[in-house]
Structure formats: structure tokens, C-alpha cells
C-alpha positions in Angstrom: -0.3 0.0 0.1 1.1 3.6 -0.6 -0.4 5.7 2.2 -0.6 9.5 1.9 -2.0 12.5 3.7 -5.6 13.7 2.7 -6.0 17.3 4.4 -9.4 18.7 3.1 -11.5 19.6 5.8 -9.5 19.3 8.6 -9.3 22.6 10.7 -5.6 23.5 12.8 -5.8 23.1 16.6 -4.9 25.7 19.7 -3.7 22.6 22.0 -1.5 24.2 24.8 0.0 21.3 25.6 1.2 21.0 22.1 4.6 23.0 20.4 5.0 22.3 16.9 7.5 23.4 14.5 7.5 22.8 11.1 10.2 23.8 8.2 9.4 24.2 4.5 11.6 24.3 1.2 10.3 26.4 -1.6 12.1 26.5 -5.1 12.1 30.1 -6.5 8.6 30.1 -8.3 7.5 30.0 -4.4 6.4 25.7 -5.0 7.1 23.5 -1.9 9.7 21.0 -2.6 10.2 19.1 1.4 9.0 19.7 4.3 9.4 18.5 8.0 7.8 19.1 11.5 8.6 18.8 15.1 5.6 18.2 17.4 6.9 18.3 20.9 4.2 17.0 24.0 4.3 15.9 27.4 5.5 12.3 27.6 6.1 9.7 30.4 10.0 9.3 31.1 11.1 7.3 33.6 9.1 7.8 36.9 8.0 11.3 35.7 6.9 13.6 32.8 9.0 15.6 30.2 8.6 17.3 27.5 9.4 15.1 24.3 9.7 15.9 20.7 9.0 13.8 17.7 9.9 14.2 14.1 7.2 13.8 11.7 6.1 14.6 8.2 9.5 14.3 6.5 8.5 14.8 2.8 10.3 16.0 -0.5 10.3 16.4 -4.1 12.5 13.8 -6.1 13.9 16.8 -7.7 15.4 17.1 -4.5 16.3 13.0 -4.2 20.1 12.8 -3.3 20.2 16.3 -1.9 21.7 15.5 1.4 23.0 18.6 2.4 19.7 20.4 2.4 18.4 17.5 4.5 21.2 18.4 6.5 20.9 21.8 6.8 16.7 21.1 7.4 16.9 18.3 10.7 19.3 21.1 12.2 17.1 23.6 11.9 14.3 21.9 14.1 17.0 20.8 16.5 17.6 24.1 16.9 13.9 24.7 17.9 15.0 22.6 21.0 14.4 24.2 24.4 15.8 23.6 27.4 13.1 21.9 29.6 12.9 19.6 26.4 14.4 16.1 26.1 17.9 15.9 24.5 16.5 13.8 21.9 13.8 13.5 20.0 11.5 10.9 18.8 10.8 9.8 15.0 9.3 6.3 13.4 10.8 4.8 9.6 8.4 2.1 7.9 10.6 -0.8 8.2 10.2 -1.4 4.7 11.7 1.9 3.9 15.3 0.8 2.8 16.3 4.1 1.5 15.1 6.7 4.4 16.7 3.7 7.1 20.2 3.8 5.3 20.9 7.4 5.1 19.8 8.3 8.5 20.8 4.8 10.0 24.1 5.6 8.4 24.7 8.9 9.4 24.6 12.2 7.6 28.1 14.4 8.7 25.7 17.4 10.2 22.6 15.8 11.1 21.7 14.7 14.6 22.7 10.7 14.8 19.7 8.0 15.0 19.7 5.6 17.9 17.4 2.5 17.4 15.0 1.8 20.0 12.8 -0.8 19.4 11.0 -2.5 16.7 7.0 -1.1 16.9 4.2 -2.9 15.1 0.6 -1.3 14.2 -2.1 -3.8 13.7 -5.3 -2.2 11.9 -8.7 -3.9 12.6 -11.5 -4.4 11.0 -14.1 -2.6 13.4 -17.1 -4.5 11.7 -15.2 -7.6 12.8 -14.1 -6.6 15.9 -17.2 -5.5 17.7 -17.9 -9.0 18.0 -15.4 -10.1 20.2 -17.6 -9.7 23.7 -16.8 -12.0 26.1 -19.7 -12.6 29.1 -17.1 -12.7 32.1 -16.0 -9.0 31.1 -18.5 -6.5 31.5 -17.4 -3.3 29.3 -18.4 0.0 29.9 -17.5 3.7 30.3 -15.6 4.8 33.2 -18.1 5.8 36.0 -17.2 9.2 37.8 -16.5 7.0 41.3 -13.5 4.7 39.6 -11.5 7.4 37.8 -9.1 7.6 40.4 -9.0 4.1 40.4 -8.4 3.8 36.5 -5.6 6.4 36.2 -3.8 4.7 39.5 -3.5 1.5 37.1 -2.9 3.3 33.8 -0.2 5.2 35.4 1.6 2.0 36.9 1.4 0.4 34.0 1.9 3.0 31.2 5.3 2.3 28.9 8.0 4.9 28.6 6.8 7.7 26.2 3.5 6.9 26.4 1.2 10.7 27.1 0.8 11.7 30.4 -3.5 12.1 29.7 -5.5 12.2 32.3 -8.5 9.5 32.5 -12.1 10.9 32.2 -15.6 9.2 31.5 -15.3 8.8 27.9 -12.6 6.3 28.9 -13.7 2.4 28.2 -13.2 0.5 31.3 -13.2 -3.5 31.9 -14.5 -5.7 34.7 -14.2 -8.6 36.1 -17.1 -8.6 38.9 -16.1 -5.7 40.6 -12.5 -5.9 39.7 -11.4 -3.6 37.8 -8.9 -5.5 34.6 -8.6 -3.0 31.8 -9.1 0.5 30.5 -8.2 2.1 27.0 -9.6 5.1 25.1 -10.2 5.6 21.6 -9.0 8.6 20.0 -10.3 10.3 16.3 -7.9 12.3 15.0 -9.9 12.8 11.7 -10.9 16.2 11.9 -7.1 17.4 12.2 -5.3 14.5 10.4 -6.5 12.1 7.6 -4.5 9.3 6.2 -5.5 8.3 2.4 -5.0 5.0 0.8 -2.9 6.8 -2.5 -2.4 3.3 -4.1 -1.2 -0.1 -4.3 1.3 -2.1 -5.7 0.4 -3.5 -9.4 -0.3 -7.0 -8.3 -2.1 -6.2 -5.0 -4.3 -3.6 -7.2 -4.9 -6.4 -9.7 -5.9 -8.9 -6.5 -7.7 -6.6 -4.8 -11.3 -7.2 -6.4 -10.8 -11.1 -5.7 -9.0 -10.4 -2.5 -11.7 -8.5 -0.7 -14.1 -11.4 -0.3 -11.7 -13.9 1.3 -10.4 -10.5 3.7 -14.0 -9.7 4.8 -14.4 -13.3 6.1 -11.7 -14.0 7.6 -12.3 -10.7 10.0 -9.6 -8.6 8.6 -10.4 -5.0 6.9 -11.1 -5.2 3.4 -8.7 -3.1 0.7 -10.6 0.2 0.0 -10.7 2.0 -3.4 -7.7 4.1 -4.0 -7.8 7.7 -3.7 -10.2 7.9 -0.6 -9.4 8.5 3.0 -9.4 5.5 5.7 -12.5 5.7 8.3 -9.2 5.5 10.7 -9.6 5.7 14.8 -6.6 4.8 17.3 -6.9 2.1 20.5 -4.8 4.7 22.7 -3.3 3.5 26.3 -4.9 -0.1 26.2 -4.0 -1.1 29.9 -4.8 -4.6 31.0 -2.2 -5.5 33.7 -2.6 -9.2 33.6 -2.7 -9.2 29.6 -5.7 -11.3 29.6 -6.4 -11.5 25.6 -9.8 -12.1 26.7 -10.1 -8.5 28.3 -8.2 -7.1 25.6 -10.1 -8.3 23.2 -13.3 -6.8 24.8 -11.7 -3.6 25.1 -11.1 -3.8 21.4 -14.5 -4.8 20.9 -15.8 -1.7 22.6 -14.0 0.7 20.8 -15.3 -0.8 17.7 -18.2 -0.5 18.5 -18.1 3.4 19.8 -15.4 4.4 17.3 -17.6 4.8 14.2 -15.0 4.3 12.0 -14.3 1.0 9.6 -10.8 0.5 11.1 -9.4 0.6 14.8 -5.3 1.3 14.4 -3.2 -0.4 17.8 0.2 0.1 17.9 3.1 -1.5 20.9 6.3 -2.2 20.7 8.1 -5.9 20.7 8.9 -6.3 23.4 5.8 -4.9 25.2 3.7 -7.3 27.4 0.3 -7.5 25.5 2.6 -7.5 21.7 1.5 -11.6 21.9 -2.2 -10.9 22.6 -2.5 -8.4 19.5 -0.4 -10.1 16.8 -2.8 -13.1 17.1 -5.4 -11.1 15.7 -6.4 -10.6 12.1 -5.6 -7.2 10.9 -3.2 -5.6 8.4 0.4 -5.3 10.0 2.5 -1.7 9.8 6.0 -2.4 10.7 8.3 0.1 11.4 11.4 1.2 13.6 11.3 3.9 16.6 14.5 5.9 17.0 15.9 8.5 19.2 17.4 11.0 17.3 19.7 13.6 18.7 21.4 11.8 22.3 20.6 8.3 22.9 18.4 8.2 25.9 19.6 6.4 29.5 19.5 2.9 29.5 17.6 3.2 32.8 14.1 3.5 31.1 11.6 1.0 31.4 9.7 -0.6 28.6 9.3 1.7 25.6 5.9 2.1 23.8 4.9 5.8 22.2 1.1 5.7 20.8 0.4 4.8 17.6 -2.3 7.6 17.6 0.6 10.1 17.8 3.4 8.4 15.2 
């Protein structure tokens, strides 16, 4: 698949918990040839919360292919936006299959910040129609009762990975219960008002077999392959927390999230060593593999499990 951005109908956000910086390269006629952005948000690091940047939207026109000097200058300019209260490294993600970007950035460009591989990362994309049927009578799912918010917050905080957002639990979060015992929580994030992914096209072989493949995908519970050029109807399962990694609870939360998402697809992402990764990997889904990097200084090895949220990558 070839994924892109679809900005029609999206609106800018005035969000005090974000610091956003962007750099644009234009030709003499004003045409945009390249773009890159650095968004800084408060994330969990160790036992506290710190401001961490995320490099994203790095795109360039084919006319600039091989122009490593301009890429170095752009990365350096973005690095210069770092404030004194921010971490000495940023995060970024590169698709595992993007061999060109990996070769250039992992190898290092003179004058550019270093890329340190932190972990492999997998994003799975579920069919909400199929996932909504993964209910289990042994697990009760409901929106968080007001009286339980403090307990849910403690559970989420205790089991949160490094680089997870430090969000406050509200009554819009889903909670899982076995009898009177709290056993899980999750938040559904819908970013379609600010960012929309578009399926721009397919490899020729996949385009040819797509009509015949879709019935099998539907029967197997996987998302079907939409026609190219359409925005993906996508929401995110964020801050999925199941302390005992019970796959029944994981599936029940994803089922409830699929039922409330008002989207055709639900995405969740975890690093390779996350305790919930075995549960997620067994689900029928699209799978998108990438690699998470620290850009700049290498983080301290004392950090715990690393797992940024797919909703913000």
C-alpha cells in the first residue's frame, strides 16, 4: 500500500500541550519541494513527565533526491527549536520497508543528528465490524464511572510505558471489569478532524488481485482494501492497559472500542517487547512494521519499556 495525507476538511488545533515547529523548502516560484515538522508534547519518561519532540512529515520532491546537504540543514533547523526544558533527544519512526530512508538516516549524515534505534514497532489495523463481535460474557465493559476515575488513573499510570502520553482519565475512557474488579482500560482517539490518512495506491500486483482478495479478507475478519484515493476511516485504540495481559480482556476492550469508534478501522500499536504484543499479534488485521528511533542524544538505558502511542506517530 501507499499511504498519504488528506487534508481537506481538517482544521488547525490550538492545543497548549503541544509545541509545533515546521520547516518548508520552496523553489524560486514558491512551489513546496520539502517539508518536515517537530511536535513536542509531554510524555512519560522514567518516573516523571517530560517534554519530548517527535519528528514527522519528512517529505521531499523527487527533484531533491540525493540532496543530503539540504536534508542536514533542515534537520539542524528543527533541532534548533529545542527548548531547555525539553529532552535532549526526539523520537521518530521509519517504516521497516523504507530501505532508502533507513540507509541514509541510520548510516548518519555529517552534521545531522544521530539516529539511535530503540525498538521495533508494529501497528495493527482491525476491522471494527469484525472486532465488535469479540465480546465475552465474563468481562463487563463500560465507560469509566465517575467514582472509579482515580482507580483507573492509578492503574494506567502504574502500567504505562515510557513515551506514553500523560493524559488524565475521564468518563469517556472504556473500562473492563470482572465482577467488581477493575482489569483494564482504554481510550478511543479519533484524529480525523486534524489529520486524515489516504490510501494513495497499491503495488501493481495487489491492485490486480484486490477485487478477488476482498471477500476473503472480509470472511477472515480483516479490513478490506478500499479503492485508491479515499481517506481511511480510521480511529485509534490508545493507552490500552490490561495489567495481567489477559487476551480475553484485550479483545473485549477492542470490541467495545470498535463499537464506539464510528470508523471502519481501529488501529493499535505496540513495541516488540510490550507485554500485550503477543495478544495483538494474534488478531486478524493489517500489520505495519516500523522502527522507533531517538534522534540526537541516546536516551539513558535506565528507561523502562518503551512504547509510544500509534495515535501520535
